[in-house]
C-alpha positions as CSV (number, residue, x, y, z in Angstrom):
1,M,0.0,0.0,0.0
2,L,2.7,2.5,1.0
3,E,4.7,1.9,-2.2
4,R,1.7,3.2,-4.2
5,F,1.3,6.4,-2.2
6,P,4.3,8.3,-3.9
7,A,2.6,7.8,-7.3
8,T,-0.6,9.5,-6.0
9,I,1.5,12.4,-4.5
10,Q,3.4,12.7,-7.9
11,L,0.1,12.9,-9.8
12,T,-1.4,15.4,-7.3
13,L,1.6,17.7,-7.4
14,A,1.9,17.6,-11.2
15,G,-1.8,18.4,-11.4
16,M,-1.3,21.4,-9.1
17,A,1.6,22.6,-11.2
18,I,-0.4,22.5,-14.4
19,A,-3.3,24.2,-12.7
20,L,-1.0,27.1,-11.7
21,L,0.5,27.3,-15.2
22,I,-3.0,27.6,-16.6
23,A,-4.8,29.7,-14.0
24,I,-2.3,32.4,-13.1
25,P,-1.6,33.7,-16.7
26,L,-5.3,33.6,-17.5
27,G,-6.2,35.4,-14.3
28,V,-3.7,38.1,-14.8
29,V,-4.7,38.7,-18.5
30,A,-8.4,38.7,-17.4
31,A,-7.7,41.3,-14.8
32,I,-5.6,43.5,-17.1
33,R,-8.2,43.3,-19.9
34,R,-11.2,43.8,-17.7
35,Y,-14.6,43.4,-19.4
36,S,-12.9,42.8,-22.7
37,F,-13.2,39.8,-25.1
38,L,-10.3,38.1,-23.4
39,D,-11.9,38.6,-20.0
40,N,-15.1,37.1,-21.1
41,L,-13.3,34.2,-22.8
42,C,-11.3,33.4,-19.7
43,T,-14.4,33.6,-17.6
44,A,-16.3,31.2,-19.9
45,L,-13.4,28.8,-19.9
46,A,-13.3,28.9,-16.1
47,V,-17.0,28.2,-15.8
48,S,-17.0,25.4,-18.3
49,G,-13.9,23.9,-16.8
50,Q,-15.4,23.9,-13.3
51,A,-18.6,22.2,-14.6
52,M,-16.7,19.6,-16.7
53,P,-16.6,16.1,-15.2
54,I,-13.0,14.8,-14.6
55,F,-13.7,11.3,-16.1
56,W,-15.2,12.8,-19.3
57,L,-12.2,15.1,-19.9
58,G,-9.9,12.1,-19.3
59,L,-11.7,9.9,-21.8
60,M,-11.7,12.7,-24.4
61,L,-8.0,13.2,-24.0
62,I,-7.4,9.5,-24.4
63,I,-9.5,9.4,-27.6
64,L,-7.9,12.4,-29.0
65,F,-4.2,12.1,-28.2
66,A,-3.8,8.3,-27.7
67,V,-6.3,6.7,-30.0
68,K,-6.5,9.1,-32.9
69,F,-3.1,10.9,-33.1
70,H,-1.0,8.3,-31.2
71,L,1.0,11.1,-29.4
72,L,0.7,10.0,-25.8
73,P,0.3,6.7,-24.0
74,A,-3.3,5.9,-22.9
75,S,-2.5,4.3,-19.6
76,G,0.2,3.2,-17.2
77,R,3.1,5.0,-15.4
78,G,6.7,5.2,-16.3
79,T,7.9,8.1,-18.4
80,F,7.1,11.8,-18.5
81,L,4.6,11.2,-21.3
82,H,2.5,9.0,-19.1
83,L,2.1,11.8,-16.7
84,L,0.9,14.5,-19.0
85,M,-2.7,13.5,-19.6
86,P,-3.5,12.5,-16.0
87,A,-1.9,15.6,-14.6
88,F,-3.7,17.9,-17.1
89,T,-7.0,16.2,-16.3
90,L,-6.5,16.6,-12.6
91,G,-5.2,20.2,-12.9
92,A,-8.2,21.2,-15.1
93,S,-10.4,20.7,-12.1
94,L,-8.4,23.1,-9.9
95,A,-7.5,25.7,-12.6
96,P,-11.0,27.4,-12.8
97,I,-11.2,28.4,-9.1
98,T,-7.6,29.5,-9.0
99,M,-8.0,31.6,-12.1
100,R,-11.1,33.4,-10.7
101,M,-9.3,34.0,-7.4
102,T,-6.3,35.4,-9.3
103,R,-8.5,37.7,-11.3
104,S,-10.5,38.9,-8.3
105,K,-7.4,39.7,-6.2
106,M,-5.5,41.3,-9.1
107,L,-8.5,43.6,-9.7
108,D,-8.5,44.7,-6.1
109,I,-4.7,45.3,-6.0
110,L,-4.5,47.1,-9.3
111,S,-6.8,49.8,-7.9
112,A,-4.7,50.2,-4.7
113,D,-2.8,53.4,-4.0
114,Y,0.7,51.9,-4.0
115,I,0.1,50.6,-7.5
116,R,-0.8,54.1,-8.7
117,T,2.3,55.4,-6.9
118,A,4.5,52.8,-8.6
119,R,3.1,53.8,-12.0
120,A,3.6,57.4,-11.2
121,K,7.3,56.8,-10.4
122,G,7.7,55.6,-14.0
123,L,8.2,51.8,-13.3
124,R,7.6,49.5,-16.2
125,E,4.2,47.8,-16.4
126,Q,5.8,44.3,-16.1
127,I,7.5,45.3,-12.8
128,V,4.2,46.8,-11.5
129,L,2.2,43.7,-12.4
130,F,4.5,40.9,-11.5
131,R,6.7,42.3,-8.7
132,H,4.1,44.4,-6.8
133,A,0.6,43.3,-7.8
134,L,1.0,39.5,-8.4
135,R,3.2,39.1,-5.3
136,N,0.5,40.4,-3.0
137,A,-2.2,38.6,-4.9
138,S,-0.4,35.3,-4.4
139,I,-1.2,35.2,-0.7
140,P,-4.9,34.1,-1.0
141,I,-3.9,31.9,-4.0
142,V,-1.5,29.9,-1.8
143,T,-4.3,29.6,0.8
144,I,-6.7,28.2,-1.9
145,L,-4.1,25.7,-3.1
146,G,-3.6,24.4,0.4
147,L,-7.3,24.0,0.9
148,Q,-7.7,22.3,-2.5
149,F,-4.9,19.8,-2.0
150,G,-7.2,17.4,-0.3
151,R,-9.8,17.8,-3.1
152,L,-7.1,16.9,-5.6
153,L,-6.3,13.8,-3.7
154,G,-10.0,12.9,-4.0
155,G,-10.1,13.6,-7.7
156,A,-7.0,11.4,-8.1
157,I,-9.2,8.4,-7.5
158,V,-11.2,9.1,-10.6
159,T,-8.1,10.1,-12.7
160,E,-6.2,7.0,-11.7
161,A,-9.1,4.8,-12.6
162,V,-9.5,6.4,-16.0
163,F,-5.8,6.3,-16.9
164,A,-5.0,3.0,-15.1
165,W,-2.4,4.9,-13.0
166,P,-0.9,2.4,-10.5
167,A,-1.2,4.4,-7.3
168,W,-2.6,4.3,-3.8
169,A,-6.1,5.8,-4.6
170,A,-6.9,3.3,-7.3
171,W,-5.6,0.4,-5.1
172,R,-7.8,1.7,-2.3
173,S,-10.9,1.9,-4.5
174,R,-10.4,-1.7,-5.8
175,R,-9.7,-2.8,-2.2
176,S,-13.0,-1.3,-1.0
177,V,-14.9,-2.9,-3.8
178,T,-13.4,-6.4,-3.4
179,S,-13.9,-6.3,0.4
180,T,-17.6,-5.8,0.1
181,I,-18.1,-9.0,-2.0
182,P,-18.2,-11.4,1.0
183,W,-20.7,-9.2,2.7
184,R,-22.9,-9.2,-0.4
185,R,-22.7,-12.9,-0.6
186,R,-23.7,-13.2,3.1
187,A,-26.5,-10.7,2.6
188,F,-27.9,-12.6,-0.4
189,S,-27.3,-16.1,0.8
190,P,-30.6,-16.5,2.7
191,W,-32.5,-15.1,-0.2
192,R,-30.7,-17.5,-2.6
193,S,-31.3,-20.5,-0.4
194,S,-35.0,-19.7,-0.1
195,L,-35.2,-19.1,-3.8
196,S,-33.5,-22.4,-4.5
197,S,-35.8,-24.3,-2.1
198,S,-38.9,-22.7,-3.6
199,T,-37.7,-23.6,-7.1
200,S,-37.0,-27.2,-6.1
201,G,-40.4,-27.4,-4.5
202,L,-42.1,-26.1,-7.6
203,T,-40.1,-28.6,-9.7
204,S,-41.0,-31.5,-7.5
205,S,-44.7,-30.6,-7.5
206,S,-44.8,-30.2,-11.3
207,A,-43.0,-33.5,-11.7
208,G,-45.6,-35.1,-9.4
209,S,-48.5,-33.7,-11.3
210,T,-47.0,-34.9,-14.5
211,R,-46.7,-38.5,-13.1
212,G,-50.3,-38.3,-12.0
213,S,-51.6,-37.3,-15.4
214,D,-49.5,-40.0,-17.0
215,S,-51.0,-42.7,-14.8
216,T,-54.5,-41.4,-15.4
217,E,-54.0,-41.6,-19.1
218,A,-52.6,-45.1,-18.8
219,E,-55.7,-46.3,-17.0
């Protein structure tokens, strides 16, 4: 069991890294271009990504990149290519909430007094955005990531099942399923025994009636 847990941690951390690579640039662009086409597009992507089921996205990635174009392996764990699709599937579930949090905090910070002071001093816009604004906006983002780490571990169960990722969560789900089989057999054993006894009774009665009719016809 413990030897499978590092694979789950690897998938979770990779999904978190991909979520940050997607969410932070989109959140910054949406905050800079407020109420523009890019802002509306990023918001639409965030809403659709948050409503998208993880297993459906994983299956679509397998069909597109593994079955149709043969670019990435469909299942298993071994190389870096095996990690791309499961990590992207898992990170896509965290990216929407991180992107919306980044956009919201960037909008609050860009209207602050020290940002206007930095621009009045003649600092470049890249320094104002990334050194002053994004650094202060990253505090609630880190908090959100810490709270969502457990959610990513829960989503890893579905992702590992879709991509056959040999890790702890998939082993635990299979273990829970197989451990309930004896209980199901015990629960249904009285019903099965009563059903078999009633079936044998019906069979014997029908056989007796058939013998009685045969004897009557012989007389």
